C-alpha positions as a printed Julia matrix, in Angstrom:
301×3 Matrix{Float64}:
  12.98  -34.68  -12.32
  12.03  -34.05   -8.94
  11.62  -30.82   -7.62
  14.88  -31.06   -5.54
  17.24  -31.11   -8.09
  15.88  -27.96   -9.96
  18.18  -25.25   -9.6
  14.9   -22.44  -10.26
  17.52  -19.82   -9.61
  20.31  -21.2   -12.26
  17.1   -21.58  -14.78
  16.19  -18.05  -13.97
  20.01  -16.47  -14.79
  20.59  -18.48  -17.84
  17.17  -17.53  -19.05
  17.88  -13.58  -18.2
  21.25  -13.78  -19.72
  20.31  -15.69  -22.93
  17.83  -12.4   -23.08
  20.26  -10.19  -22.72
  22.7   -11.49  -24.41
  20.36  -11.3   -27.47
  21.46  -14.93  -28.1
  22.08  -18.53  -26.99
  25.85  -18.13  -28.28
  26.55  -14.92  -26.73
  24.83  -16.69  -23.7
  27.12  -19.53  -23.51
  30.39  -17.54  -23.49
  29.01  -15.04  -20.77
  28.38  -17.95  -18.62
  31.87  -20.17  -19.86
  29.08  -22.76  -21.02
  28.33  -24.6   -24.74
  25.64  -23.15  -26.45
  24.37  -26.62  -27.39
  23.95  -26.68  -23.05
  22.55  -23.41  -22.6
  19.98  -24.12  -25.41
  19.07  -27.52  -23.7
  18.66  -25.84  -20.34
  16.28  -23.3   -21.79
  14.64  -25.96  -23.7
  14.32  -28.23  -20.65
  12.81  -25.03  -18.4
   9.91  -24.75  -21.45
   9.06  -28.6   -21.0
   8.79  -27.91  -17.33
   6.73  -24.92  -17.32
   4.74  -26.09  -20.77
   5.05  -23.13  -22.74
   7.03  -21.97  -25.69
   9.4   -18.5   -23.87
  11.48  -18.03  -27.22
  10.82  -18.72  -30.69
  13.47  -20.56  -32.35
  12.23  -19.7   -36.3
  14.09  -16.4   -36.43
  17.3   -15.47  -37.4
  17.37  -12.82  -34.03
  15.68  -14.08  -30.32
  12.38  -13.65  -30.2
  10.73  -13.52  -27.37
   6.88  -15.25  -26.99
   4.82  -12.94  -24.65
   5.06  -15.78  -21.97
   8.67  -15.18  -22.03
   8.69  -11.48  -21.7
   6.66  -12.17  -18.67
   8.61  -14.4   -17.31
  11.46  -12.57  -18.26
  10.37   -9.97  -15.72
   9.74  -12.1   -13.26
  13.44  -13.28  -13.48
  14.68  -10.29  -13.37
  12.89   -9.41   -9.92
  13.76  -12.76   -8.47
  17.33  -12.5    -9.82
  17.84   -8.73   -8.16
  16.2   -10.11   -4.26
  19.07  -12.6    -4.66
  21.57  -10.41   -5.25
  19.95   -7.73   -2.62
  19.36  -10.55   -0.08
  23.22  -11.81   -0.38
  24.31   -8.28   -0.55
  22.41   -7.68    3.14
  23.99  -10.91    4.23
  27.81   -9.74    3.35
  26.69   -5.59    4.87
  25.45   -7.37    8.2
  21.9    -6.99    6.49
  22.35   -2.99    6.54
  19.43   -1.75    5.07
  19.34   -0.87    1.16
  17.59   -0.87   -1.73
  13.62   -0.18   -2.95
  10.34   -0.19   -0.55
   7.29    0.45   -2.42
   4.92    1.67   -0.23
   1.27    2.5    -0.79
  -0.87    4.45    1.13
  -4.22    5.86    1.53
  -4.35    9.91    1.08
  -4.92   11.25    4.43
  -2.49    8.87    6.54
  -0.01    9.8     3.59
  -0.33   13.67    3.53
  -0.72   14.05    7.75
   2.01   11.3     8.43
   3.96    9.38    6.15
   5.35   12.33    3.73
   6.28   14.27    6.99
   8.68   11.23    8.54
   9.83   10.63    5.01
  13.24   13.27    5.43
  13.94   11.7     8.96
  13.91    8.05    7.43
  15.96    8.82    3.99
  18.73   10.8     6.55
  18.78    7.81    8.84
  18.68    4.78    5.93
  20.61    6.87    2.51
  20.95    3.56    0.97
  16.78    2.8     1.09
  15.01    4.32   -1.85
  11.33    4.97   -0.89
   8.78    4.71   -4.09
   5.73    6.28   -2.36
   1.89    5.8    -4.14
  -0.84    7.65   -2.49
  -4.2     6.11   -2.83
  -7.3     5.15   -0.99
  -7.85    2.43   -3.34
  -7.13   -0.76   -1.46
  -4.78   -2.78   -3.62
  -3.23   -6.08   -3.67
   0.35   -5.97   -2.66
   1.46   -8.88   -4.57
  -0.61   -7.85   -7.92
   0.98   -4.11   -7.53
   4.46   -5.51   -6.38
   4.27   -3.21   -3.09
   6.26   -4.32   -0.29
   4.34   -2.52    2.59
   0.75   -0.79    2.37
  -1.15    1.66    5.47
  -4.38    0.63    6.12
  -6.94    2.38    7.61
  -9.83    0.68    9.17
 -11.02   -3.14    9.81
  -8.48   -5.44    8.11
 -10.22   -8.13    6.21
  -8.54  -11.6     6.67
  -5.55  -12.24    4.44
  -2.17  -13.81    4.55
  -0.8   -10.31    5.11
   0.96   -9.66    8.2
  -0.33   -6.53    9.96
   1.78   -3.99   12.61
  -0.86   -1.9    14.32
   0.55    1.7    14.16
  -2.24    3.23   16.36
  -5.72    4.12   16.27
  -8.02    7.18   16.09
 -11.13    8.2    17.5
 -13.84    9.13   15.06
 -15.98   12.8    14.78
 -18.26   14.45   12.6
 -16.75   18.43   11.54
 -18.0    21.14   10.03
 -16.59   24.62    9.53
 -17.33   27.6    11.46
 -19.01   29.75    8.68
 -21.15   26.53    7.69
 -22.3    26.46   11.6
 -23.08   29.75   11.8
 -25.12   29.65    7.9
 -26.99   26.54    9.08
 -26.5    26.14   12.64
 -24.84   23.91   15.01
 -26.95   20.5    15.09
 -27.59   19.26   18.78
 -29.99   16.57   18.07
 -30.18   13.68   15.24
 -33.56   15.77   13.83
 -31.23   18.89   13.5
 -28.29   16.98   11.87
 -31.4    15.57    9.28
 -31.4    18.92    8.24
 -27.79   19.32    7.35
 -25.77   18.63    4.18
 -23.76   15.9     5.35
 -21.04   15.11    2.95
 -20.23   11.45    2.8
 -18.61    8.48    0.55
 -19.35    7.0    -2.52
 -17.61    3.55   -1.75
 -18.77    0.44   -0.2
 -18.17    0.58    3.59
 -18.2    -1.76    6.52
 -21.76    0.73    7.03
 -22.74    2.96    5.25
 -24.34    5.41    7.43
 -22.77    7.5    10.57
 -22.93    5.38   13.67
 -24.69    7.35   16.44
 -25.84    7.39   20.48
 -29.62    7.56   19.91
 -31.25    7.32   23.54
 -28.57    5.62   25.22
 -28.31    2.93   21.91
 -26.03    2.48   19.17
 -27.92    3.41   15.87
 -26.67    4.18   12.08
 -27.86    7.63   10.69
 -28.18    7.67    6.99
 -25.19   10.6     5.78
 -27.37   11.96    2.99
 -26.46   15.02    1.0
 -25.36   16.34   -2.46
 -21.87   15.76   -2.59
 -20.2    12.14   -2.37
 -16.42   11.78   -1.92
 -14.2     9.15   -2.99
 -11.56    9.63    0.06
 -11.13   11.34    3.31
  -9.32   14.2     2.19
 -11.71   15.24   -0.88
 -14.28   15.26    2.55
 -11.76   17.25    4.48
 -11.6    19.8     1.75
 -15.09   19.88    1.1
 -15.89   20.48    4.97
 -13.44   23.13    5.08
 -14.76   25.29    2.61
 -18.11   25.03    3.93
 -20.27   22.83    1.39
 -21.34   20.44    4.66
 -20.98   18.04    7.9
 -18.44   15.31    7.14
 -16.94   12.2     9.88
 -13.59   11.74    9.41
 -11.09   10.28   11.81
  -9.35   12.62   14.18
  -5.93   11.65   12.86
  -7.57   13.45    9.86
  -8.82   16.42   11.11
  -7.19   16.84   14.8
  -4.83   19.73   13.52
  -7.89   21.57   11.75
  -9.92   21.32   14.99
  -6.94   22.79   17.02
  -6.46   25.7    14.45
 -10.54   26.72   14.42
 -10.72   25.41   10.81
 -13.39   22.79   11.98
 -15.64   22.39   14.93
 -16.31   19.0    15.7
 -20.42   19.0    16.36
 -22.76   16.27   18.31
 -19.84   15.03   20.66
 -22.71   13.78   23.35
 -24.23   11.64   20.6
 -20.8    10.15   19.26
 -20.26    6.59   20.31
 -16.34    6.5    20.41
 -15.47    4.42   17.46
 -11.98    4.33   16.09
 -10.28    3.28   13.29
  -7.2     1.46   13.29
  -4.04    2.34   11.22
  -1.67   -1.05   10.27
   1.03   -1.09    7.87
   0.62   -4.61    6.35
   3.18   -6.44    4.33
   3.78   -9.86    3.24
   5.57  -12.76    4.79
   6.82  -12.69    8.74
   8.9   -10.47   10.42
  12.06  -12.01   10.94
  11.98  -13.07    7.23
  11.55   -9.54    6.18
  14.32   -8.06    3.89
  16.2    -5.08    5.53
  14.78   -2.35    3.88
  11.61   -3.11    4.41
  11.9    -3.71    8.26
  13.57   -0.32    9.03
  10.65    1.25    7.5
   8.34   -0.41    9.17
  10.11   -0.09   12.61
  10.74    3.55   11.87
   7.01    4.27   11.3
   6.04    2.29   14.39
   8.39    3.96   16.54
   7.91    7.74   15.21
   3.92    7.69   14.41
   2.27    9.9    17.08
  -1.56    9.34   16.36
  -3.73   12.3    18.55
């Protein structure tokens, strides 16, 4: 049978109905098919996939491990098809679940404050938000949108820029009072620097040294796995840290943190993107509405 002759969604629907109904006969009655036709369709599906999905040796229907995994994917795909049809019938009104992965700092300072306005504007969209500084695979984690800060690596993902924010070295006033405000790179080497314990494009801090760009080793007695931890430790007076202004701008305005060595700041920035799978014109309405809302309402200082 050629690919053009295979109705994959129909196969998935029959197989899912067999599982949901607990057997071939019950599924056949629900689908108004003969039990033999249902059995043959599942057999053809197994032959095409090259794996057994259902054990037929027991009186009760029993899925293999491959059958269970395939069933879960069938449910997801059939749900997406049904949602697409509902959206088309309703003029593509946004509805359904949007799974969002976002790093902790942006999530706390920008994403979560926007949630009330979004759900008020789109009451039929359900947001499923996971805040984590781990870079995930959208396909593996079944995420619809991820917020990425920093350089984007080459991939099949589509990106929409939400803004960018320059970097700054900051410290708490009480820490600077106790240890002194650094004026030179030599001074900086005598400070405790809160850095990160994960791989970055640059392991140190970029600075201007005599008019040239240099990489200053960020040495200290504490390393952390995300920017929010670094911010909290800086606020607590543990040491200096280097973060994007979108993360610490409000602390600077409130006097909780102070930027230092601004005359050595190279002016580098971190870009913030919403990344997703597929071209924008073919996005489900729920995902397109969420990304559009972010692009319209994120204001990065």
